[in-house]
C-alpha positions, 0 to 999 in steps of 0.5 A: 698455833696456825693451821698447816698447808699440808700434813704428811702421814707415814713412816719416819726411819733411819736409813743406812746406805752401804755401797759396794761395786762387788754387790750384785742383786739378782731376781729369781721370781719373787726372791732377791738374791744377793751375791758378793765378790771375794772382797767385802770392801765398801765404796761408801757408807752413809746414814740419813733419815728417811721413810715416806712421811719424813721424805715428803714432809721435808720436800714440802717444807723445802718447797715453801709449804707450812708442813707438819708430820705425823709419824711414830718413833721410839724415844731413842737416839734414832728418834733424836736424829729424825726430830733434829732433821725435821727441826733443821728443815722447818717441819713442825714436830708437835704431831710426832708420836714418840713411845718410850717402849717402842724402837724407832724403825730403820733400814739398811740399803745395800747399793750395788753396781749400776745402782742396784738396791736391796733393802732390809727394813725394820719398821718398828714404831713406824708401823704402829700408828693407832687411830688415837694417834691421828688428831682429827682437829689438825687434819681438818685445819690443814689444806692438804693431807699426804698419806704414805704407807703406815704398815696397813693399819686398817683402823687408822686408815679408816679414821683418816678417811672418815675424818677427811670424808666429813671435811671436804675442804681438806684434800688427800693425796695417797701413796699406798704401800704394799700392805695398803694395796693388799687391803684394797685387793682383799676389800677390807674397805671400799674405794668409795669410802676413800676421799682421795684427790690424787692417787700415786702408785708405781707400775708394779703397784698398779699391777697389784690392784689390777682387778680394781683399775676401773673402780680406782679410775672412776673414784679418784680424780687424779691417778698417777702411775710412775714408771721410773726413768721411763716417766709415767702417766696421769689419768684425770677423771678416769681418762688418760690425759698425759704421758711424761718422760723421766729426766735423764740423770746419773742415778746414784740411788733411786731411794725416795724418787717416788716420794720426791715426785709425789711431793713436787706434784702435790706442792705444785697443785697447792700453789695453784698450778695446772697438772702439766706444771705439777708433772714438771715439778714432780719430774724435776724433784725426782731427777735431782733426788736420785743423783744423791744417796737418800731421799732428801739430800737432792730435794729442791728448794722453792727458788730452785724449782721455780728456776728449773721449771720456768716456762720459756716464752 
């Protein structure tokens, strides 16, 4: 079996999308309040596979990279759908962990008018990756590892970081979730011990780690802060070098936009492109994903990406 261009580590879930124009999502501080009109008619109902590892693995594969995924699921019908989706997309599944006594995770995404969302998640097996589930051999044989949220599993994170710190040839991009950010803020591990090449956060997540901004910018060569439709900024070696704007597009569902951007950006780097082209790949991928339900349907294929980002003379 040959080595991989990239291995995506994180969650693989089943996402159920329920859309109704009668649904409104409002915020009251940290609380999200859902209100329904008298009618409970649905305008759409869709089921897709999702999760950070699942979305990015498919994105990498569509962009022509030899891709594997490390996620944990149960051995149930949901897991079968997830595995079948990977196989259809050409993502290697030999590193998937499937536990008979665990339940595959899933989420219900309520989509209201103006694409407002409320998400209810049962992470299940997706948040149970243990250190022994991480195959050090395959990580060191891969050109790149992309790490998204694993439910804040500290010992598992420590193993991934240690393996890659001892193998500088494999690059790491990291898109931490809420629990990983909490570990950082609470100093459960040192930023200096994280061999991260590219660090992805959105502006809300960046605010969470405000006390660590200087340390993050000093230790991670590329820090990308995304701001939804407004675009984002790229910091290289501690200095802000680029600002970019998002693509204006009809947004049906914003789920997976961050995964699509990160995958496009990393795939461009793996193909030898400069940061400006990596930004273009990320922006195009994210803009196309939000035009569809789910985090995969709108992911661009390599030929489409090359055409859309072709430099004009």
